[in-house]
C-alpha positions as CSV (number, residue, x, y, z in Angstrom):
1,M,-12.9,9.0,-32.8
2,D,-12.2,10.2,-36.3
3,N,-10.6,13.5,-37.0
4,K,-13.6,15.8,-38.4
5,D,-11.8,19.2,-38.1
6,N,-11.5,21.2,-41.4
7,M,-8.2,22.5,-40.3
8,V,-5.3,20.7,-41.9
9,L,-3.2,19.4,-39.0
10,P,0.9,19.3,-39.2
11,K,2.4,16.4,-40.8
12,V,3.8,14.0,-38.1
13,L,6.3,11.2,-38.5
14,V,6.0,8.6,-35.8
15,V,9.1,6.7,-35.2
16,N,8.4,3.5,-33.1
17,I,8.9,-0.2,-32.8
18,N,5.6,-2.0,-33.7
19,V,3.8,-2.3,-37.0
20,W,0.5,-0.6,-37.0
21,Q,-2.3,-3.1,-37.4
22,D,-5.8,-2.2,-36.3
23,N,-6.6,-5.8,-35.1
24,S,-3.5,-6.3,-33.2
25,A,-3.4,-6.5,-29.3
26,I,-0.7,-3.8,-29.6
27,R,-2.2,-0.7,-31.0
28,T,-1.3,2.4,-28.7
29,M,0.1,4.3,-31.2
30,P,-2.7,3.8,-33.9
31,E,-5.4,4.7,-31.4
32,I,-3.6,7.8,-30.5
33,F,-3.4,8.9,-34.2
34,A,-7.0,8.0,-35.0
35,C,-7.7,11.4,-34.4
36,W,-5.3,12.6,-37.1
37,Q,-5.9,13.0,-40.8
38,K,-4.6,9.9,-42.6
39,D,-2.5,11.8,-45.1
40,R,-0.8,13.8,-42.4
41,V,0.8,10.9,-40.6
42,A,3.7,8.6,-41.6
43,Q,5.5,5.9,-39.7
44,I,8.9,4.3,-39.4
45,Y,9.0,0.8,-37.6
46,T,11.3,-1.9,-37.1
47,R,9.3,-5.2,-36.7
48,A,8.9,-7.7,-39.3
49,G,5.1,-7.5,-39.9
50,L,3.2,-5.4,-42.6
51,P,0.8,-2.8,-41.7
52,D,-2.9,-3.0,-41.9
53,T,-4.4,0.2,-40.5
54,K,-6.8,2.9,-41.4
55,V,-4.7,5.6,-39.7
56,C,-1.8,5.9,-42.0
57,D,-0.6,5.1,-45.6
58,E,3.1,6.0,-45.5
59,F,5.4,3.6,-43.9
60,L,9.0,2.5,-44.0
61,R,10.0,-0.7,-42.3
62,I,13.8,-1.3,-41.1
63,N,13.9,-4.9,-40.9
64,E,15.6,-6.3,-37.9
65,N,16.4,-9.6,-39.7
66,A,18.0,-7.7,-42.4
67,V,19.9,-5.7,-40.0
68,I,21.5,-8.9,-38.4
69,K,22.4,-10.1,-41.9
70,S,24.0,-6.7,-42.8
71,I,26.8,-7.4,-40.2
72,I,28.2,-9.8,-42.4
73,N,26.9,-8.5,-45.8
74,R,26.9,-4.7,-46.0
75,K,25.0,-4.8,-49.3
76,V,21.8,-6.2,-47.7
77,K,19.0,-3.8,-48.0
78,T,17.6,-2.9,-44.6
79,A,15.1,-0.2,-45.0
80,Q,12.1,-0.4,-47.6
81,R,8.8,1.3,-48.1
82,V,5.9,-0.9,-47.3
83,Y,2.1,-0.6,-47.6
84,N,-1.2,-1.5,-46.0
85,T,-2.0,-5.1,-47.0
86,K,-5.0,-7.5,-46.7
87,S,-2.9,-10.5,-47.5
88,S,-2.7,-13.5,-45.7
89,P,-0.3,-13.7,-42.7
90,N,1.5,-16.6,-44.6
91,A,3.1,-14.4,-46.8
92,Q,5.1,-12.8,-44.0
93,D,5.7,-16.2,-42.1
94,E,9.1,-16.5,-42.6
95,E,10.2,-13.2,-41.2
96,L,7.8,-13.1,-38.5
97,K,8.8,-16.6,-37.3
98,K,12.5,-15.6,-36.9
99,E,11.6,-12.5,-35.1
100,Q,9.0,-14.1,-32.8
101,K,11.4,-16.8,-32.0
102,R,13.9,-14.2,-30.8
103,Y,11.4,-12.3,-28.7
104,K,9.8,-15.2,-27.3
105,L,12.9,-16.4,-25.9
106,A,13.9,-13.1,-24.4
107,T,10.6,-12.6,-22.9
108,K,10.3,-16.2,-21.5
109,K,13.9,-15.9,-19.9
110,Q,13.6,-12.3,-19.1
111,S,16.9,-12.3,-20.5
112,W,18.8,-8.9,-20.0
113,F,21.8,-10.7,-21.8
114,L,19.7,-11.0,-25.1
115,S,18.7,-7.5,-24.9
116,I,22.3,-6.3,-24.8
117,A,22.9,-8.8,-27.5
118,R,20.1,-7.1,-29.7
119,D,21.5,-3.8,-29.0
120,V,24.9,-4.9,-29.8
121,V,23.7,-6.3,-33.1
122,W,22.0,-3.0,-34.2
123,S,25.2,-1.0,-33.3
124,L,27.2,-3.2,-35.7
125,G,24.5,-3.5,-38.6
126,K,23.6,-1.0,-41.1
127,W,20.5,1.1,-40.7
128,K,21.8,4.9,-41.6
129,T,21.1,4.2,-45.3
130,K,20.1,6.3,-48.2
131,E,16.6,4.8,-48.2
132,L,16.0,6.1,-44.8
133,N,17.3,9.5,-45.8
134,A,15.3,9.5,-48.9
135,F,12.1,8.6,-46.9
136,L,12.8,11.4,-44.5
137,D,13.2,13.9,-47.0
138,E,10.1,12.8,-48.8
139,V,7.8,12.8,-46.0
140,D,9.0,16.3,-44.7
141,A,7.3,16.0,-41.6
142,D,6.4,19.2,-39.6
143,V,6.7,17.5,-36.3
144,L,8.4,14.1,-35.0
145,F,6.5,11.8,-32.5
146,M,8.8,9.4,-30.7
147,P,8.0,6.8,-27.8
148,I,10.8,6.2,-25.4
149,Y,11.4,2.5,-25.5
150,P,13.7,0.3,-23.0
151,V,15.8,-0.6,-26.0
152,V,19.0,1.3,-27.0
153,Y,18.8,0.8,-31.0
154,M,15.5,2.7,-31.0
155,G,16.6,5.7,-29.1
156,K,19.8,6.0,-31.4
157,L,17.5,5.8,-34.4
158,Q,15.2,8.5,-33.1
159,R,18.1,10.7,-32.3
160,Y,19.7,10.2,-35.6
161,I,16.2,11.3,-37.3
162,A,15.9,14.2,-35.1
163,K,19.3,15.5,-36.1
164,Y,18.9,14.8,-39.7
165,T,15.5,16.4,-40.2
166,G,16.0,19.2,-37.5
167,K,12.3,19.3,-36.8
168,P,10.5,19.7,-33.6
169,V,10.2,16.5,-31.4
170,A,7.5,15.3,-29.3
171,C,8.6,12.1,-27.0
172,Y,6.1,9.8,-25.3
173,L,7.1,8.2,-22.0
174,A,4.6,5.2,-20.9
175,D,7.1,3.4,-18.8
176,D,10.0,3.6,-16.5
177,N,12.9,3.7,-19.2
178,F,15.3,6.0,-17.3
179,S,15.8,4.7,-13.7
180,Y,17.7,1.6,-12.3
181,K,14.6,0.7,-10.1
182,V,13.5,-2.2,-12.6
183,C,17.1,-3.9,-12.7
184,G,16.9,-5.2,-9.0
185,K,20.6,-6.9,-8.5
186,N,20.8,-8.3,-11.9
187,L,24.3,-7.5,-13.4
188,F,23.0,-7.5,-17.1
189,A,20.1,-5.5,-16.5
190,R,22.0,-2.8,-14.7
191,I,24.7,-2.9,-17.6
192,H,22.0,-2.4,-20.2
193,R,20.1,0.2,-18.4
194,F,23.4,2.2,-18.1
195,W,23.5,1.9,-21.8
196,L,20.0,2.7,-22.2
197,R,20.0,5.8,-19.7
198,K,22.5,7.6,-21.9
199,V,20.1,7.6,-24.8
200,S,16.7,7.8,-23.2
201,T,17.9,10.8,-21.0
202,K,19.1,12.8,-24.0
203,L,15.8,12.1,-25.7
204,I,13.9,13.4,-22.6
205,K,16.0,16.5,-22.1
206,E,16.3,17.4,-25.7
207,C,12.7,17.1,-26.9
208,D,10.5,20.0,-27.3
209,K,7.6,18.2,-25.6
210,L,7.4,15.3,-23.4
211,F,4.1,13.3,-22.9
212,V,3.6,10.9,-20.2
213,I,1.0,8.4,-19.5
214,V,0.6,8.6,-15.5
215,P,0.9,11.3,-12.8
216,K,3.8,9.5,-11.1
217,T,5.9,9.9,-14.2
218,K,5.0,13.6,-14.4
219,E,6.3,14.1,-10.7
220,E,9.6,12.1,-11.4
221,C,10.2,14.2,-14.7
222,K,9.9,17.3,-12.9
223,E,12.0,16.0,-10.1
224,I,14.7,14.5,-11.9
225,F,14.8,16.2,-15.3
226,S,13.3,19.6,-14.5
227,K,10.9,18.9,-17.3
228,D,7.4,20.0,-17.7
229,T,5.1,17.4,-19.3
230,E,1.6,16.9,-20.7
231,Y,-0.7,13.8,-20.0
232,L,-1.4,11.6,-23.1
233,T,-3.5,8.5,-22.3
234,K,-5.7,6.0,-24.2
235,A,-8.8,7.7,-24.9
236,I,-12.7,6.7,-24.8
237,D,-15.2,8.0,-27.2
238,F,-18.1,8.7,-24.7
239,S,-20.3,9.8,-27.5
240,K,-20.8,6.2,-28.5
241,V,-21.1,4.6,-24.9
242,E,-23.3,4.9,-22.1
243,F,-23.3,3.4,-18.5
244,V,-25.8,0.7,-17.9
245,E,-26.0,-0.8,-14.4
246,K,-26.5,-4.5,-14.2
247,E,-27.9,-6.1,-11.1
248,A,-24.8,-8.3,-9.8
249,K,-26.2,-11.8,-8.6
250,L,-24.2,-14.6,-6.8
251,P,-22.1,-16.3,-8.0
252,L,-20.2,-13.3,-9.1
253,K,-18.5,-13.8,-12.4
254,M,-14.9,-12.4,-12.4
255,T,-12.6,-12.4,-15.3
256,Y,-9.0,-11.7,-16.0
257,T,-7.7,-11.4,-19.9
258,G,-4.0,-10.9,-20.4
259,K,-0.5,-12.4,-20.2
260,L,0.9,-14.3,-17.4
261,I,4.3,-12.4,-17.3
262,I,6.1,-10.4,-14.7
263,G,4.9,-12.3,-11.9
264,R,1.2,-11.8,-12.8
265,D,0.7,-15.6,-12.7
266,K,1.6,-15.7,-9.0
267,A,-0.8,-12.8,-8.3
268,L,-3.6,-14.7,-10.1
269,M,-2.8,-17.8,-8.3
270,N,-3.2,-16.0,-4.8
271,I,-6.6,-14.7,-6.2
272,A,-7.7,-18.3,-7.1
273,E,-6.7,-19.8,-3.8
274,A,-8.8,-17.1,-2.0
275,V,-11.9,-17.8,-4.4
276,S,-11.5,-21.6,-3.6
277,R,-11.6,-21.0,0.1
278,I,-14.7,-18.6,-0.5
279,N,-16.4,-21.4,-2.4
280,E,-15.8,-24.0,0.1
281,D,-19.4,-24.7,1.1
282,E,-21.1,-23.1,-2.1
283,E,-20.2,-21.2,-5.4
284,R,-20.2,-17.5,-4.6
285,I,-17.6,-16.5,-7.3
286,R,-16.9,-17.8,-10.7
287,F,-13.2,-16.9,-11.7
288,E,-12.0,-17.4,-15.2
289,V,-8.6,-16.5,-16.5
290,Y,-7.9,-16.0,-20.4
291,A,-4.4,-15.9,-21.4
292,P,-2.1,-16.5,-24.4
293,N,0.8,-18.1,-22.3
294,E,1.2,-21.8,-21.4
295,P,0.9,-22.0,-17.6
296,D,3.0,-24.2,-15.4
297,E,1.8,-27.0,-13.2
298,K,1.4,-25.1,-10.1
299,F,-0.7,-22.5,-11.8
300,L,-2.9,-25.2,-13.3
301,E,-3.2,-26.6,-9.7
302,A,-4.3,-23.4,-8.2
303,F,-7.1,-23.1,-11.1
304,S,-8.2,-26.7,-10.3
305,G,-9.9,-25.3,-7.1
306,K,-13.7,-24.6,-6.6
307,G,-15.1,-22.1,-8.8
308,C,-11.7,-21.4,-10.8
309,E,-10.8,-22.1,-14.3
310,F,-8.1,-21.5,-16.8
311,K,-9.6,-21.0,-20.3
312,G,-6.5,-20.5,-22.3
313,S,-6.2,-18.1,-25.3
314,I,-9.3,-16.2,-26.7
315,P,-9.4,-14.3,-30.0
316,K,-9.2,-10.6,-29.8
317,E,-12.7,-10.2,-31.3
318,E,-14.1,-12.3,-28.4
319,V,-12.7,-10.4,-25.6
320,D,-15.4,-7.6,-25.5
321,K,-18.0,-10.3,-25.2
322,V,-16.4,-11.8,-22.4
323,L,-16.0,-8.5,-20.6
324,E,-19.5,-7.9,-21.1
325,K,-20.7,-11.0,-19.5
326,S,-18.5,-10.7,-16.6
327,D,-19.7,-8.8,-13.2
328,I,-16.0,-8.1,-12.0
329,L,-12.8,-7.5,-14.0
330,V,-9.3,-8.2,-12.5
331,F,-6.1,-6.2,-12.9
332,A,-3.2,-7.8,-11.5
333,E,0.5,-7.1,-11.0
334,S,2.9,-9.0,-8.8
335,L,3.6,-7.9,-5.2
336,D,6.9,-9.5,-5.2
337,K,9.7,-7.1,-5.1
338,K,11.5,-9.0,-8.0
339,H,8.7,-7.9,-10.4
340,F,6.8,-4.9,-9.3
341,N,8.9,-2.2,-10.2
342,A,8.5,-3.6,-13.8
343,A,5.1,-1.8,-13.8
344,R,5.7,1.1,-11.7
345,L,5.3,3.9,-14.3
346,S,3.1,1.8,-16.7
347,F,-0.5,2.2,-17.3
348,S,-2.3,-0.7,-19.0
349,T,-4.6,0.0,-21.7
350,K,-6.7,-2.9,-20.3
351,I,-7.7,-0.4,-17.3
352,T,-9.1,2.0,-20.1
353,D,-11.0,-0.7,-21.6
354,Y,-12.2,-1.6,-18.1
355,F,-13.4,1.9,-17.5
356,K,-15.3,2.1,-20.8
357,S,-17.0,-1.3,-20.0
358,G,-18.5,0.1,-16.5
359,K,-17.8,-2.9,-14.6
360,C,-16.2,-3.2,-11.2
361,I,-12.5,-3.6,-11.2
362,F,-10.8,-5.6,-8.7
363,A,-7.1,-4.5,-8.6
364,L,-4.3,-6.2,-7.0
365,G,-0.8,-4.6,-6.8
366,S,1.7,-2.7,-4.9
367,K,0.4,0.7,-3.8
368,D,3.8,2.2,-5.1
369,I,3.1,1.3,-8.8
370,A,1.6,4.1,-11.0
371,P,-1.7,2.0,-12.0
372,M,-2.6,1.2,-8.3
373,D,-1.7,4.7,-7.0
374,Y,-4.2,6.0,-9.6
375,L,-6.9,3.5,-9.1
376,I,-6.6,4.4,-5.2
377,K,-6.6,8.1,-5.5
378,E,-9.5,8.0,-8.0
379,D,-11.3,5.5,-6.0
380,A,-12.1,3.7,-9.4
381,A,-11.4,0.1,-8.2
382,V,-11.9,-2.3,-5.2
383,T,-8.0,-2.2,-4.6
384,V,-5.9,-4.9,-2.8
385,T,-2.2,-4.3,-1.9
386,D,-1.5,-7.4,-0.1
387,Y,-2.1,-10.9,-0.8
388,K,-3.4,-11.7,2.8
389,D,-6.2,-9.2,2.1
390,I,-7.6,-10.7,-1.1
391,E,-10.0,-13.2,0.6
392,A,-11.6,-10.4,2.9
393,A,-12.0,-8.1,0.0
394,L,-13.7,-10.6,-2.1
395,R,-16.0,-11.9,0.6
396,K,-17.1,-8.3,1.1
397,L,-18.2,-8.1,-2.5
398,C,-19.9,-11.3,-2.2
399,D,-21.9,-10.2,1.0
400,N,-22.6,-6.8,-0.7
401,P,-23.5,-7.4,-4.3
402,D,-24.4,-3.8,-4.7
403,M,-20.8,-2.8,-4.4
404,V,-20.4,-4.4,-7.7
405,G,-22.5,-2.0,-9.3
406,E,-21.4,1.0,-7.4
407,Y,-17.7,0.2,-8.3
408,G,-18.7,-0.3,-11.8
409,K,-20.2,3.3,-12.1
410,K,-17.0,4.7,-10.4
411,A,-14.7,3.1,-12.8
412,F,-17.0,4.5,-15.7
413,D,-17.1,7.9,-14.2
414,C,-13.3,8.0,-13.9
415,G,-12.9,7.2,-17.5
416,R,-15.4,9.8,-18.5
417,R,-13.5,12.3,-16.1
418,N,-9.9,11.7,-17.1
419,H,-10.0,9.8,-20.4
420,N,-12.7,11.3,-22.6
421,A,-11.6,11.3,-26.2
422,E,-12.7,15.0,-26.8
423,D,-10.5,16.3,-23.9
424,V,-7.6,13.9,-24.6
425,F,-7.4,14.3,-28.5
426,G,-8.3,18.1,-28.3
427,N,-5.3,18.8,-26.1
428,F,-3.0,16.5,-28.1
429,K,-3.7,18.4,-31.4
430,K,-3.4,21.8,-29.8
431,I,0.2,20.9,-28.4
432,M,1.3,19.3,-31.6
433,C,0.0,22.3,-33.9
434,E,1.7,24.5,-31.4
435,L,5.0,22.7,-31.9
436,A,4.8,22.8,-35.6
437,E,4.3,26.6,-35.7
């Protein structure tokens, strides 16, 4: 939804981790600021890539690879202006490969030790530079917008910028980046979280406005920090979509698109095993999983059952086509205590995409995590909160195909009720303008 207001909006500086690329899988921030005037947005980020977005033209990149080098050589330039580019990714290969190798290892091993090491590197490296200060002076933003991340260095950078500029600050909390609940008994996790909390809680308390993504976060921020918050979620432009009910016929086509991380692989395996049992005599469900991760043998074995198939990676531009051909879309989070707290205050943008599609959502996860709590209260999905109940819920859909269309309509209506771009962006603009006054 483009900004069509005649009113000149306040100049906003966004300080976040990821580079803005409209074709990237990670595009929450550019989607939020799609409602803003292009010349009234600037960004500072810390990843290695180059921007490619219609949302913004002013960027400063603080390169993590350079920050690492600056520990030894203080003359290394760590911050530089960068520009939107349509050049081949090959031009960025060396920097990207170094960065991706580090983050792939940290994600694969779920290494809290590596998280600590990264934040130590940033503490020792050089990032408070004349280039950063010059950019801040030149942009001269009216408001600062700062998502709160589970990394210490970004919080330190954000607090430095807030102090240097003295401008009003709006923070955005889209995950649990303040409690110990995600740590379990892992010593390194608790050490890192102790360090993180010293920064994130200061951001929460000091910011002039705090946006949150789910009701559960709103409740906890009020209880823990006595902080009033505003909702900010991914928006859907309903002026361009309408609900079209499609008659569901057996075999029902059920699809998952996403990553196989933090226990989601086990959750999907449980669904696959239930589907195989349902298909024992005839194929009633066709379950397909599209994921960029390389699964282990146990996962592939589970998907060798009747009516189940692991399809591997899929280009982003093909995802919408796959969803359109599906009857049921799967949202899955781990039910294992080790993992489910990792998603307890998150809200996947995938869910909003599912609402927009008007497809029936089959959601598996703990009732205590924010996405499941939301879907249950809104009655926007067929929800299952225990592995043993998966088969019965799927059999019910097979026996009553009309339910597929009914829940598709419920999902669409939930999106229109709570994620309408006109309402979401209207409220966001109003609050940001008030901050700038």
